[in-house]
Backbone as CSV, one residue per row, in Angstrom:
resi,resn,N_x,N_y,N_z,CA_x,CA_y,CA_z,C_x,C_y,C_z
1,UNK,25.467,15.672,-31.136,25.386,16.987,-30.758,24.931,17.373,-29.105
2,UNK,26.162,18.279,-28.797,25.159,18.191,-27.047,24.146,19.062,-27.133
3,UNK,23.164,18.775,-26.007,21.951,19.583,-26.107,22.011,20.346,-24.752
4,UNK,22.103,22.025,-25.066,22.309,22.465,-23.975,20.853,23.259,-23.582
5,UNK,20.929,23.538,-21.953,19.698,24.316,-21.583,19.228,25.445,-22.471
6,UNK,20.062,26.416,-22.777,19.622,27.269,-23.357,18.612,27.183,-24.734
7,UNK,19.262,25.804,-25.530,18.756,25.104,-26.591,17.188,24.717,-26.164
8,UNK,17.267,24.084,-24.899,15.892,23.483,-24.282,15.021,24.692,-24.225
9,UNK,15.743,25.740,-23.620,14.715,27.152,-23.148,14.320,27.841,-24.487
10,UNK,15.203,27.538,-25.476,14.427,28.256,-26.808,13.389,27.792,-27.442
11,UNK,13.348,26.382,-27.306,12.576,25.946,-27.951,11.011,25.595,-27.275
12,UNK,11.258,25.583,-25.926,9.969,25.646,-24.788,9.600,26.984,-25.486
13,UNK,10.114,28.337,-25.405,9.679,29.123,-25.527,9.033,29.573,-27.251
14,UNK,9.527,28.578,-27.870,8.930,28.759,-29.280,7.652,27.521,-29.201
15,UNK,7.500,26.502,-28.413,6.628,25.701,-28.575,5.459,25.605,-27.653
16,UNK,5.998,25.878,-26.556,5.204,25.551,-25.080,5.204,24.302,-24.349
17,UNK,5.949,23.642,-25.109,6.020,22.095,-24.748,7.035,22.343,-23.227
18,UNK,6.914,20.940,-22.867,7.582,20.791,-21.449,9.191,20.725,-21.900
19,UNK,9.653,20.929,-20.701,11.392,20.597,-20.575,11.922,19.536,-21.032
20,UNK,11.318,18.422,-20.848,11.569,16.875,-21.370,11.428,16.672,-22.470
21,UNK,9.954,17.262,-23.136,9.603,16.927,-24.105,10.432,17.724,-25.356
22,UNK,11.110,18.902,-24.977,12.128,19.579,-25.579,13.432,18.735,-25.841
23,UNK,13.511,18.588,-24.942,15.400,18.017,-24.635,15.113,16.499,-25.832
24,UNK,13.996,15.896,-25.535,14.160,14.805,-26.001,14.099,15.067,-27.851
25,UNK,13.014,16.028,-28.158,13.290,16.438,-29.369,14.153,16.872,-29.956
26,UNK,15.179,17.750,-29.678,16.304,17.993,-29.853,17.330,17.052,-29.960
27,UNK,17.063,16.022,-29.138,17.935,14.429,-29.218,17.727,13.855,-30.200
28,UNK,16.294,13.888,-30.544,16.042,12.900,-32.083,16.318,13.540,-33.624
29,UNK,16.249,15.292,-33.092,16.578,15.757,-34.489,18.434,16.473,-34.411
30,UNK,19.096,15.862,-33.486,20.448,16.585,-33.606,20.762,17.895,-33.223
31,UNK,20.145,18.373,-32.273,20.138,19.933,-31.919,19.426,20.778,-32.831
32,UNK,18.607,20.192,-34.008,18.130,21.567,-34.977,16.928,21.947,-34.250
33,UNK,16.713,23.022,-34.116,15.316,23.770,-33.015,14.614,23.574,-34.067
34,UNK,14.510,23.842,-35.101,13.305,24.062,-36.047,12.731,22.513,-36.491
35,UNK,13.620,21.517,-37.202,13.156,20.026,-37.090,12.776,19.745,-35.725
36,UNK,12.851,19.858,-34.510,12.537,19.470,-33.269,11.054,20.160,-33.039
37,UNK,11.302,21.482,-33.224,9.740,22.010,-33.208,8.534,21.435,-33.871
38,UNK,9.000,21.174,-35.290,8.209,20.052,-36.140,7.592,18.897,-35.814
39,UNK,9.090,18.466,-34.905,8.796,16.890,-34.311,7.690,17.118,-32.786
40,UNK,7.833,17.932,-32.430,7.037,18.225,-31.058,5.274,18.570,-31.751
41,UNK,5.253,19.407,-32.819,4.036,19.708,-33.248,3.351,18.384,-34.474
42,UNK,4.040,17.406,-34.558,3.588,16.170,-35.460,3.019,15.399,-34.110
43,UNK,4.000,15.100,-32.863,3.499,14.586,-31.887,1.977,15.226,-31.385
44,UNK,1.837,16.209,-31.489,0.490,16.989,-30.710,1.046,17.339,-29.385
45,UNK,2.371,17.697,-29.115,2.623,18.105,-27.444,2.576,19.980,-27.883
46,UNK,3.158,20.281,-28.582,3.022,21.370,-28.577,1.617,22.303,-28.596
47,UNK,0.847,21.296,-29.424,-0.536,22.293,-29.545,-1.287,22.198,-28.318
48,UNK,-0.864,20.728,-27.391,-1.424,20.428,-26.185,-1.255,21.499,-25.284
49,UNK,0.046,21.744,-25.232,0.698,23.051,-24.525,0.087,23.885,-24.212
50,UNK,-0.260,24.899,-25.622,-0.603,25.843,-26.005,-2.532,26.012,-25.247
51,UNK,-2.878,24.902,-24.998,-4.322,24.823,-24.999,-4.341,25.000,-23.242
52,UNK,-3.343,25.143,-22.769,-2.998,24.869,-21.493,-3.023,26.787,-20.856
53,UNK,-3.928,27.088,-20.161,-4.046,28.194,-19.818,-4.467,29.551,-20.692
54,UNK,-4.909,29.096,-21.756,-5.328,29.854,-23.075,-6.652,30.365,-23.046
55,UNK,-6.931,30.762,-21.649,-8.085,31.480,-21.309,-9.414,30.548,-21.540
56,UNK,-9.329,29.158,-21.509,-10.395,28.339,-21.660,-10.906,28.045,-20.424
57,UNK,-12.585,28.105,-20.578,-12.920,27.747,-19.283,-13.179,26.407,-18.929
58,UNK,-12.925,26.106,-17.835,-12.275,24.754,-17.006,-13.379,24.667,-16.076
59,UNK,-14.361,24.249,-16.190,-15.372,24.416,-14.859,-15.798,23.051,-14.538
60,UNK,-15.403,22.523,-15.071,-15.814,21.060,-14.988,-14.569,20.112,-14.278
61,UNK,-14.530,19.049,-14.210,-13.477,17.884,-13.308,-13.906,16.881,-12.206
62,UNK,-13.076,16.796,-11.413,-13.231,15.581,-10.301,-12.719,16.086,-9.183
63,UNK,-12.854,15.367,-8.183,-11.930,15.373,-7.154,-11.273,14.144,-6.883
64,UNK,-10.065,14.114,-7.180,-9.017,12.652,-6.915,-8.936,12.721,-5.754
65,UNK,-8.528,11.320,-5.224,-8.513,10.837,-3.788,-7.668,10.076,-3.300
66,UNK,-6.631,9.777,-2.728,-5.879,8.441,-2.108,-6.104,8.568,-0.602
67,UNK,-5.961,7.167,-0.313,-6.128,7.135,1.392,-4.875,6.071,1.555
68,UNK,-3.920,6.162,2.161,-2.951,5.137,2.955,-3.627,4.001,3.401
69,UNK,-3.131,2.859,3.122,-3.226,1.588,3.598,-3.948,1.562,5.169
70,UNK,-3.122,2.516,5.667,-3.135,2.236,7.327,-4.304,3.272,7.663
71,UNK,-4.709,4.005,6.660,-5.921,5.296,7.001,-5.494,6.203,7.715
72,UNK,-4.385,6.330,7.960,-3.566,7.522,8.776,-3.278,9.118,7.909
73,UNK,-3.345,8.600,6.435,-3.038,9.981,5.578,-3.713,9.734,4.611
74,UNK,-4.103,10.933,3.784,-5.338,11.167,2.879,-5.069,12.343,1.775
75,UNK,-5.185,12.575,0.785,-4.968,13.360,-0.143,-6.132,13.400,-1.243
76,UNK,-6.384,14.703,-1.216,-7.891,14.884,-2.265,-7.411,16.415,-2.831
77,UNK,-7.562,15.903,-4.369,-7.188,16.653,-5.471,-8.033,17.440,-6.125
78,UNK,-8.147,18.345,-6.829,-9.082,18.945,-7.606,-8.322,19.236,-9.048
79,UNK,-8.780,18.302,-10.170,-8.271,18.531,-11.110,-9.299,18.916,-11.952
80,UNK,-9.604,19.929,-12.899,-10.141,20.562,-13.955,-10.361,20.448,-14.989
81,UNK,-11.250,20.496,-16.357,-11.120,20.298,-17.510,-12.470,20.848,-17.891
82,UNK,-12.592,20.901,-19.521,-13.630,21.677,-20.143,-14.876,21.247,-19.773
83,UNK,-15.055,19.730,-20.114,-16.224,19.111,-20.325,-16.618,18.059,-19.630
84,UNK,-18.070,17.734,-18.755,-18.492,16.546,-18.200,-17.911,15.723,-19.058
85,UNK,-18.183,15.331,-20.262,-17.360,14.336,-21.142,-16.370,13.528,-20.539
86,UNK,-15.046,14.801,-20.602,-13.903,14.175,-20.600,-13.460,13.959,-19.032
87,UNK,-14.148,14.449,-18.340,-14.350,14.268,-16.401,-14.317,13.067,-16.360
88,UNK,-15.467,12.347,-16.920,-15.971,10.705,-16.790,-14.961,9.650,-17.226
89,UNK,-14.199,10.058,-18.142,-13.642,9.134,-18.993,-12.485,8.678,-18.100
90,UNK,-11.866,7.167,-18.007,-10.931,6.534,-17.260,-9.745,7.156,-17.411
91,UNK,-9.474,7.812,-18.393,-7.976,8.263,-18.550,-8.105,9.713,-17.450
92,UNK,-8.754,10.213,-17.339,-8.806,11.385,-16.558,-9.037,11.092,-15.346
93,UNK,-9.740,10.286,-14.869,-9.995,9.702,-13.212,-8.466,8.814,-12.930
94,UNK,-8.194,8.656,-14.022,-6.756,7.761,-13.466,-5.428,8.582,-13.446
95,UNK,-5.434,9.688,-14.124,-4.365,10.917,-14.058,-4.711,11.673,-12.601
96,UNK,-6.138,12.052,-12.223,-6.477,12.341,-10.942,-5.891,11.839,-9.910
97,UNK,-6.388,10.323,-10.183,-5.798,9.568,-8.653,-4.270,9.506,-9.000
98,UNK,-3.790,9.209,-10.090,-2.172,9.433,-9.702,-1.777,10.578,-9.357
99,UNK,-1.836,11.562,-9.434,-1.694,13.206,-9.031,-1.892,12.947,-7.311
100,UNK,-3.100,12.297,-7.200,-3.073,12.253,-5.378,-2.124,11.535,-4.766
101,UNK,-1.862,9.995,-5.560,-0.593,9.309,-5.120,0.550,9.937,-4.996
102,UNK,0.964,10.598,-6.093,2.154,11.627,-6.241,1.897,12.620,-5.059
103,UNK,1.159,13.359,-4.748,0.902,14.304,-3.704,1.275,13.718,-2.056
104,UNK,0.673,12.220,-2.026,0.850,11.549,-0.852,2.465,11.498,-0.523
105,UNK,3.133,11.081,-1.570,4.564,10.848,-1.427,5.583,11.953,-1.640
106,UNK,5.079,12.755,-2.398,6.503,13.636,-2.210,6.106,14.735,-1.510
107,UNK,4.754,15.021,-1.060,4.363,15.990,-0.390,4.714,17.899,-0.602
108,UNK,4.277,17.989,-2.051,4.539,19.614,-2.564,3.597,20.327,-1.612
109,UNK,4.101,21.650,-1.560,3.218,22.572,-0.903,2.427,23.544,-1.864
110,UNK,2.994,23.535,-3.157,2.232,24.618,-4.020,1.799,24.189,-5.409
111,UNK,0.914,24.272,-6.217,0.614,23.549,-7.426,1.599,24.312,-8.230
112,UNK,1.833,25.686,-8.279,3.024,26.092,-9.498,4.238,27.222,-8.722
113,UNK,4.952,27.141,-9.525,6.217,28.268,-8.570,5.336,29.492,-8.349
114,UNK,4.041,30.132,-8.955,3.595,31.462,-9.078,3.049,31.421,-7.790
115,UNK,2.448,30.324,-7.027,1.801,30.093,-5.979,2.793,30.470,-4.778
116,UNK,4.216,30.163,-4.857,4.879,30.423,-3.693,5.148,32.009,-2.794
117,UNK,4.632,32.436,-1.884,4.958,33.148,-1.686,6.315,34.310,-1.914
118,UNK,6.006,35.453,-2.263,7.484,36.197,-2.935,8.291,36.406,-1.642
119,UNK,7.984,36.519,-0.108,8.962,36.549,1.069,9.434,35.475,1.319
120,UNK,8.931,34.134,0.727,9.519,32.579,0.951,10.515,32.824,0.133
121,UNK,10.233,32.933,-1.354,11.368,33.193,-2.543,12.362,33.933,-2.345
122,UNK,12.393,35.229,-1.550,13.250,36.254,-1.180,14.040,35.401,-0.057
123,UNK,13.631,35.072,0.987,14.299,34.677,2.186,15.223,33.147,1.651
124,UNK,14.612,32.343,0.482,15.172,31.110,-0.140,16.654,31.869,-0.388
125,UNK,16.316,32.422,-1.111,17.503,32.957,-2.411,18.393,33.976,-1.219
126,UNK,18.094,34.211,-0.457,19.165,34.903,0.270,20.021,33.800,1.245
127,UNK,19.238,32.737,1.473,19.979,31.599,2.240,21.185,31.263,1.338
128,UNK,20.659,30.774,0.465,21.316,30.210,-0.800,22.746,31.078,-1.508
129,UNK,22.169,32.253,-1.348,23.072,33.295,-1.309,24.386,33.350,-0.593
130,UNK,24.221,33.428,0.709,25.040,33.271,1.843,25.485,32.041,1.868
131,UNK,25.212,30.854,1.728,26.015,29.600,1.221,26.762,29.704,0.357
132,UNK,26.496,30.387,-0.455,27.468,29.966,-1.962,28.711,31.124,-1.570
133,UNK,28.485,32.155,-0.758,29.624,33.089,-0.423,30.149,32.519,0.313
134,UNK,29.696,31.422,1.552,30.503,30.828,2.633,31.266,30.000,1.905
135,UNK,31.020,29.246,0.428,31.926,28.264,0.164,33.026,28.607,-0.217
136,UNK,33.517,30.290,-0.568,34.706,30.209,-0.891,34.397,31.453,-2.194
137,UNK,35.352,32.208,-2.225,35.600,33.715,-2.962,35.451,33.274,-4.465
138,UNK,34.363,33.931,-4.830,33.882,33.754,-6.232,33.374,35.127,-6.794
139,UNK,33.343,35.146,-7.892,32.726,36.394,-8.673,31.007,36.286,-8.182
140,UNK,30.593,37.868,-8.517,29.205,37.846,-7.979,28.631,37.065,-9.317
141,UNK,28.834,37.085,-10.673,28.187,36.595,-11.465,28.223,35.011,-11.493
142,UNK,28.883,34.382,-11.099,29.173,32.608,-10.716,28.276,32.929,-9.358
143,UNK,27.928,33.409,-8.386,27.629,32.937,-7.267,25.979,33.264,-7.812
144,UNK,25.668,34.318,-8.512,24.085,34.128,-8.893,23.969,33.323,-9.786
145,UNK,24.680,32.380,-10.494,24.478,31.306,-11.395,24.239,30.058,-10.456
146,UNK,24.728,30.145,-9.146,24.970,29.095,-8.498,23.802,29.229,-7.727
147,UNK,23.352,30.540,-7.343,21.912,30.738,-6.566,20.934,30.607,-7.196
148,UNK,20.735,30.658,-8.882,19.813,30.462,-9.839,19.200,28.539,-9.737
149,UNK,20.779,28.028,-9.688,20.474,26.128,-9.918,19.953,26.165,-8.834
150,UNK,20.558,26.599,-7.754,19.846,26.156,-6.327,18.351,26.249,-6.080
151,UNK,17.922,27.573,-6.493,16.579,27.684,-6.466,15.323,26.610,-7.149
152,UNK,16.446,26.289,-8.398,15.699,25.809,-9.256,15.014,24.330,-8.216
153,UNK,16.129,23.682,-7.747,16.116,22.711,-6.880,14.955,22.754,-5.851
154,UNK,15.052,24.279,-5.357,13.652,24.468,-4.042,12.380,24.585,-4.843
155,UNK,12.658,24.934,-5.741,10.928,24.648,-6.593,10.884,23.231,-7.005
156,UNK,11.543,22.862,-7.013,11.390,21.295,-7.614,11.084,20.591,-6.073
157,UNK,11.343,21.274,-5.028,10.814,20.094,-3.791,9.720,20.562,-3.075
158,UNK,9.081,21.671,-3.736,7.520,22.321,-3.195,6.818,22.188,-3.769
159,UNK,7.303,22.625,-5.428,5.911,22.454,-6.346,5.848,21.641,-6.899
160,UNK,4.439,21.406,-6.911,3.847,20.220,-7.539,4.454,19.942,-8.935
161,UNK,3.849,20.708,-9.693,3.786,20.846,-11.220,5.158,20.383,-11.562
162,UNK,6.366,20.985,-10.756,8.262,20.718,-11.279,8.726,19.662,-10.297
163,UNK,7.874,19.014,-9.793,8.505,17.520,-9.385,8.454,16.434,-10.012
164,UNK,9.387,15.674,-10.270,9.466,14.297,-10.987,8.431,13.360,-10.714
165,UNK,7.512,12.804,-11.358,6.505,12.324,-10.836,7.227,10.430,-10.017
166,UNK,6.398,10.885,-9.206,6.722,9.763,-8.355,6.832,7.988,-8.898
167,UNK,5.842,7.658,-9.698,6.151,6.696,-10.473,6.827,6.695,-11.678
168,UNK,7.381,7.739,-12.367,8.564,7.535,-13.475,9.065,9.076,-13.470
169,UNK,10.459,8.987,-12.528,11.043,10.604,-12.756,11.798,10.590,-13.709
170,UNK,11.393,10.234,-14.814,12.052,10.978,-16.162,10.863,11.871,-16.776
171,UNK,10.079,12.199,-16.006,8.762,13.120,-16.417,8.237,13.968,-15.150
172,UNK,8.364,15.044,-15.348,7.670,16.293,-14.402,5.899,15.786,-14.480
173,UNK,5.794,16.380,-13.409,4.237,16.510,-13.468,3.364,17.252,-14.600
174,UNK,4.472,18.460,-14.655,3.692,19.378,-15.826,3.732,18.774,-17.059
175,UNK,4.539,17.733,-17.190,5.067,17.139,-18.456,3.440,15.711,-18.888
176,UNK,3.486,15.643,-17.500,1.869,14.709,-17.453,1.097,15.089,-17.841
177,UNK,0.458,16.453,-17.315,-0.659,17.294,-17.734,-0.653,17.818,-19.402
178,UNK,0.811,18.171,-19.617,0.834,18.110,-21.405,0.379,16.986,-21.980
179,UNK,0.989,15.712,-21.683,0.675,14.494,-22.163,-1.118,14.312,-22.334
180,UNK,-1.808,14.202,-21.088,-3.227,13.794,-20.855,-4.294,15.407,-22.140
181,UNK,-3.364,16.381,-21.790,-4.037,17.311,-22.747,-3.767,16.911,-23.820
182,UNK,-3.188,16.369,-24.600,-2.826,15.953,-25.929,-3.605,14.659,-26.409
183,UNK,-3.852,13.970,-25.009,-4.596,12.629,-25.470,-5.875,12.934,-25.341
184,UNK,-6.516,13.715,-24.522,-8.223,14.363,-24.131,-8.724,15.207,-25.322
185,UNK,-7.435,15.865,-25.469,-8.132,16.872,-26.516,-8.634,18.301,-26.039
186,UNK,-8.383,18.513,-24.825,-9.248,19.761,-24.160,-8.265,20.257,-22.967
187,UNK,-8.388,21.482,-22.431,-7.766,21.977,-21.377,-8.024,21.382,-20.190
188,UNK,-6.729,20.962,-19.238,-6.977,20.369,-18.295,-5.815,21.160,-17.166
189,UNK,-6.421,21.311,-15.713,-5.610,22.046,-14.910,-5.373,21.100,-13.347
190,UNK,-4.567,21.199,-12.749,-4.587,21.038,-11.207,-5.279,22.115,-10.874
191,UNK,-6.367,22.122,-10.098,-6.628,23.243,-9.163,-5.935,23.509,-7.865
192,UNK,-6.357,22.809,-7.097,-5.951,22.983,-5.582,-5.525,21.373,-5.094
193,UNK,-5.278,21.436,-3.919,-4.986,19.920,-3.286,-4.906,20.376,-1.620
194,UNK,-5.142,19.189,-1.051,-4.856,18.938,0.528,-4.500,17.729,0.698
195,UNK,-3.451,17.546,1.758,-3.084,16.241,2.140,-3.033,16.187,3.870
196,UNK,-3.927,15.445,4.408,-4.083,14.902,5.738,-3.187,13.668,6.090
197,UNK,-2.796,13.897,7.179,-2.111,12.879,8.041,-2.128,13.156,9.619
198,UNK,-2.586,11.848,10.184,-3.247,11.986,11.589,-1.828,12.216,12.446
199,UNK,-2.332,13.569,13.433,-1.524,14.354,14.500,-0.667,15.428,13.569
200,UNK,-0.993,15.441,12.419,-0.423,16.792,12.022,-1.342,17.780,11.224
201,UNK,-1.186,18.828,11.277,-1.702,20.100,10.208,-1.951,19.501,9.178
202,UNK,-2.598,20.085,8.378,-2.894,20.243,6.754,-1.412,20.665,6.159
203,UNK,-0.810,19.831,5.499,0.475,20.325,4.610,0.318,21.275,3.915
204,UNK,-0.808,21.097,2.757,-1.130,22.318,1.910,-2.327,21.986,1.566
205,UNK,-3.106,23.385,1.293,-4.149,23.479,0.547,-4.097,24.819,-0.262
206,UNK,-3.909,24.422,-1.734,-3.668,25.937,-2.681,-4.777,25.658,-3.468
207,UNK,-4.951,26.706,-4.119,-6.004,27.350,-5.182,-5.481,27.740,-6.400
208,UNK,-6.100,27.354,-7.340,-5.515,28.241,-8.957,-5.951,29.413,-9.215
209,UNK,-4.939,30.249,-9.478,-5.372,31.695,-9.478,-6.212,31.862,-10.984
210,UNK,-6.220,30.800,-11.730,-6.688,31.258,-13.351,-8.294,31.155,-13.015
């Protein structure tokens, strides 16, 4: 059975799990949404995702870092969790370093799409709408669908949580967060980051609004 984007969306709304996890669950369960939801719950992914941003206090954590071998570029990233115990685990610290390495390579500008300024989003949407109109006469609803698709690509290029992981592009950074939450059993979030390169201004420093 073909897995549609709407099916993935419905399962995400039902469970709070990431898109790749939802797609896999639907594939494993031949498109049956209820069975897919049960499968996700059994795997612990849905439970983990619901912990994210659920009003839990995340005042612990570490500053992960990465310095390029030529010493001309570096990244620091704040990753938060609930307890100092989790912050000191090898898995948590490896996760923070992997996020820093990812930022060094894919140069995101924001942690999440909600952090992107509204005027920047509107400007990009206008550019993509004009581009779609210039490609030939199309109905308005078709143009809007084209623009929506290109805006998803826009977010993927600049938003950390929506980027494919540099070490495994079958997963997004948001999926990695869900996985480590499931693994370590408490809420975890990427707070803010900064990327420095000799001769350039800071590419980005962004803070969580949570």
